[in-house]
TIRO-2110 file (N, C-alpha, C; in Angstrom, 1 decimal):
// TIRO-2110
-44.8, 18.3, -22.8, N, 1, A
-45.0, 18.2, -24.2, CA, 1, A
-47.0, 17.9, -23.3, C, 1, A
-47.9, 18.5, -23.7, N, 2, A
-49.6, 17.8, -23.7, CA, 2, A
-49.3, 17.1, -24.8, C, 2, A
-49.4, 15.4, -24.8, N, 3, A
-50.2, 15.1, -26.1, CA, 3, A
-52.4, 15.1, -26.1, C, 3, A
-51.9, 15.6, -27.0, N, 4, A
-53.8, 15.9, -27.3, CA, 4, A
-54.5, 14.4, -28.9, C, 4, A
-53.3, 13.8, -28.8, N, 5, A
-54.2, 12.3, -29.2, CA, 5, A
-54.9, 11.4, -28.3, C, 5, A
-56.2, 10.8, -28.1, N, 6, A
-56.6, 10.5, -27.1, CA, 6, A
-55.8, 8.8, -27.4, C, 6, A
-55.6, 8.8, -28.5, N, 7, A
-55.4, 7.1, -28.4, CA, 7, A
-53.6, 7.0, -28.4, C, 7, A
-52.8, 8.5, -28.4, N, 8, A
-51.8, 7.8, -28.3, CA, 8, A
-51.5, 8.3, -26.8, C, 8, A
-52.0, 9.1, -26.5, N, 9, A
-51.8, 9.0, -25.1, CA, 9, A
-51.7, 7.6, -24.1, C, 9, A
-53.0, 7.1, -24.9, N, 10, A
-53.5, 5.7, -23.8, CA, 10, A
-52.5, 4.7, -23.9, C, 10, A
-52.1, 4.5, -25.6, N, 11, A
-50.6, 4.0, -26.0, CA, 11, A
-49.5, 4.0, -24.7, C, 11, A
-48.9, 5.6, -24.8, N, 12, A
-47.6, 5.9, -24.0, CA, 12, A
-47.7, 5.3, -22.7, C, 12, A
-49.2, 5.7, -22.0, N, 13, A
-49.8, 5.1, -21.0, CA, 13, A
-49.2, 3.8, -20.8, C, 13, A
-49.3, 2.9, -21.5, N, 14, A
-49.6, 1.1, -21.5, CA, 14, A
-48.6, 1.4, -21.2, C, 14, A
-47.1, 1.7, -22.3, N, 15, A
-46.1, 1.9, -22.6, CA, 15, A
-45.4, 1.5, -21.2, C, 15, A
-45.5, 3.1, -20.5, N, 16, A
-45.5, 3.4, -19.1, CA, 16, A
-45.6, 1.9, -18.5, C, 16, A
-46.6, 2.2, -18.2, N, 17, A
-46.7, 0.8, -17.1, CA, 17, A
-46.2, 0.3, -17.3, C, 17, A
-46.3, -1.4, -18.8, N, 18, A
-45.2, -2.1, -18.9, CA, 18, A
-43.6, -1.6, -18.8, C, 18, A
-43.0, -0.8, -18.8, N, 19, A
-41.6, -0.8, -18.8, CA, 19, A
-41.7, -0.5, -16.8, C, 19, A
-41.9, 0.4, -16.5, N, 20, A
-42.3, -0.1, -15.0, CA, 20, A
-42.8, -1.8, -14.5, C, 20, A
-43.5, -2.5, -15.1, N, 21, A
-43.8, -3.6, -14.5, CA, 21, A
-42.1, -4.3, -15.0, C, 21, A
-41.7, -4.1, -16.0, N, 22, A
-40.8, -4.7, -16.0, CA, 22, A
-38.6, -3.7, -15.4, C, 22, A
-39.6, -3.0, -14.1, N, 23, A
-38.4, -3.1, -13.9, CA, 23, A
-37.3, -1.8, -14.2, C, 23, A
-37.8, -1.1, -15.1, N, 24, A
-37.1, 0.4, -15.6, CA, 24, A
-38.1, 1.4, -14.8, C, 24, A
-36.7, 2.6, -15.2, N, 25, A
-37.2, 4.2, -14.2, CA, 25, A
-37.2, 5.2, -14.9, C, 25, A
-39.0, 5.2, -15.2, N, 26, A
-38.7, 6.2, -16.6, CA, 26, A
-38.6, 7.4, -16.0, C, 26, A
-37.5, 8.3, -16.9, N, 27, A
-36.9, 9.4, -16.7, CA, 27, A
-37.7, 10.9, -17.4, C, 27, A
-38.1, 10.9, -18.5, N, 28, A
-39.2, 11.2, -18.7, CA, 28, A
-39.9, 11.1, -19.6, C, 28, A
-40.9, 11.9, -20.3, N, 29, A
-42.2, 11.5, -21.4, CA, 29, A
-41.6, 12.6, -22.4, C, 29, A
-42.4, 12.3, -23.2, N, 30, A
-42.6, 13.6, -24.3, CA, 30, A
-41.0, 14.3, -24.4, C, 30, A
-40.0, 14.3, -24.3, N, 31, A
-38.6, 15.1, -24.6, CA, 31, A
-38.9, 15.8, -26.0, C, 31, A
-38.8, 17.1, -26.0, N, 32, A
-38.1, 17.1, -27.3, CA, 32, A
-37.3, 18.5, -27.1, C, 32, A
-36.0, 17.8, -28.5, N, 33, A
-34.8, 18.3, -28.9, CA, 33, A
-35.1, 18.6, -29.9, C, 33, A
-34.5, 20.4, -30.0, N, 34, A
-34.5, 20.7, -31.8, CA, 34, A
-35.6, 19.7, -32.9, C, 34, A
-35.7, 19.6, -33.6, N, 35, A
-37.0, 19.3, -34.0, CA, 35, A
-36.9, 17.2, -34.1, C, 35, A
-36.9, 16.8, -32.7, N, 36, A
-37.6, 16.2, -32.3, CA, 36, A
-38.1, 15.4, -31.5, C, 36, A
-39.3, 14.6, -31.0, N, 37, A
-39.5, 14.3, -29.9, CA, 37, A
-39.3, 12.7, -29.4, C, 37, A
-39.0, 12.4, -28.3, N, 38, A
-38.8, 10.9, -28.1, CA, 38, A
-40.0, 10.7, -26.7, C, 38, A
-40.4, 9.1, -27.2, N, 39, A
-42.5, 10.0, -26.8, CA, 39, A
-41.3, 8.7, -25.1, C, 39, A
-40.4, 8.2, -25.5, N, 40, A
-40.4, 8.0, -23.0, CA, 40, A
-39.2, 8.2, -23.4, C, 40, A
-38.2, 7.9, -22.0, N, 41, A
-37.1, 7.9, -22.5, CA, 41, A
-36.8, 7.3, -20.7, C, 41, A
-36.4, 6.0, -20.6, N, 42, A
-36.6, 5.6, -19.5, CA, 42, A
-34.4, 4.3, -19.3, C, 42, A
-34.2, 3.8, -18.6, N, 43, A
-33.2, 3.2, -17.7, CA, 43, A
-33.4, 2.2, -17.0, C, 43, A
-32.7, 1.1, -17.4, N, 44, A
-32.4, -0.2, -16.6, CA, 44, A
-31.4, -0.6, -16.6, C, 44, A
-30.9, -1.4, -14.8, N, 45, A
-29.0, -2.0, -14.9, CA, 45, A
-28.5, -1.5, -15.8, C, 45, A
-28.4, 0.1, -16.0, N, 46, A
-27.4, 1.7, -16.3, CA, 46, A
-26.7, 1.4, -18.3, C, 46, A
-28.4, 1.1, -18.3, N, 47, A
-28.5, 1.3, -20.0, CA, 47, A
-29.9, 2.7, -19.5, C, 47, A
-29.1, 3.3, -21.0, N, 48, A
-30.2, 4.3, -21.4, CA, 48, A
-31.4, 4.0, -22.2, C, 48, A
-32.6, 4.2, -22.7, N, 49, A
-33.3, 3.7, -23.7, CA, 49, A
-34.3, 4.5, -23.9, C, 49, A
-34.4, 4.9, -25.2, N, 50, A
-35.4, 5.2, -25.4, CA, 50, A
-36.3, 4.8, -26.5, C, 50, A
-37.2, 4.9, -26.1, N, 51, A
-38.9, 4.4, -26.8, CA, 51, A
-40.1, 5.3, -27.3, C, 51, A
-39.6, 4.4, -28.6, N, 52, A
-41.2, 5.4, -29.1, CA, 52, A
-42.4, 4.1, -28.9, C, 52, A
-43.3, 4.8, -28.8, N, 53, A
-44.2, 4.7, -29.0, CA, 53, A
-45.1, 4.6, -30.6, C, 53, A
-45.9, 3.0, -30.9, N, 54, A
-46.8, 3.5, -31.9, CA, 54, A
-48.4, 3.1, -31.5, C, 54, A
-49.1, 3.7, -31.8, N, 55, A
-50.4, 3.1, -30.9, CA, 55, A
-51.7, 3.0, -32.6, C, 55, A
-51.7, 1.5, -32.3, N, 56, A
-53.3, 2.3, -33.9, CA, 56, A
-54.7, 1.0, -32.7, C, 56, A
-55.1, 1.4, -33.4, N, 57, A
-56.4, 1.0, -33.4, CA, 57, A
-57.1, -0.4, -34.3, C, 57, A
-56.6, 0.3, -35.6, N, 58, A
-55.8, -1.4, -36.5, CA, 58, A
-55.4, -1.1, -37.0, C, 58, A
-55.1, -1.7, -38.3, N, 59, A
-54.1, -1.7, -39.5, CA, 59, A
-54.8, -1.0, -40.5, C, 59, A
-55.3, -0.5, -40.2, N, 60, A
-56.2, 0.3, -41.5, CA, 60, A
-55.2, 1.0, -42.5, C, 60, A
-54.5, 1.7, -42.1, N, 61, A
-53.6, 2.8, -42.4, CA, 61, A
-51.9, 1.7, -42.2, C, 61, A
-51.9, 0.7, -41.7, N, 62, A
-50.3, 0.3, -42.0, CA, 62, A
-50.7, -0.1, -39.9, C, 62, A
-49.4, -1.3, -39.7, N, 63, A
-49.4, -1.7, -38.5, CA, 63, A
-48.4, -0.4, -37.7, C, 63, A
-48.2, -0.6, -36.8, N, 64, A
-47.7, 0.4, -35.8, CA, 64, A
-45.5, 0.4, -36.8, C, 64, A
-45.9, -0.9, -36.9, N, 65, A
-43.9, -1.3, -37.5, CA, 65, A
-43.7, -0.4, -38.6, C, 65, A
-45.0, -0.3, -39.3, N, 66, A
-44.9, 0.3, -40.6, CA, 66, A
-44.2, 2.0, -40.6, C, 66, A
-45.0, 2.1, -39.1, N, 67, A
-44.9, 3.7, -39.2, CA, 67, A
-43.8, 4.1, -38.9, C, 67, A
-42.9, 3.4, -38.4, N, 68, A
-41.4, 3.7, -38.1, CA, 68, A
-41.0, 3.7, -39.4, C, 68, A
-40.3, 5.6, -39.3, N, 69, A
-39.2, 5.8, -40.6, CA, 69, A
-37.6, 5.5, -40.1, C, 69, A
END
């Protein structure tokens, strides 16, 4: 899936770079199934990891942590 939000794309690219530097293998980005989407699916040391990326340019609308329900 193509990300149309440039801030979101930047955040996901940074997250992928960070995970790769930590030794994670990226399996898929923006995986969609049913009604949901997972930003990054990765693996490391026989562990499957699902990553939700929240990128903000400011805290005006809350912190990234507050955006997770």
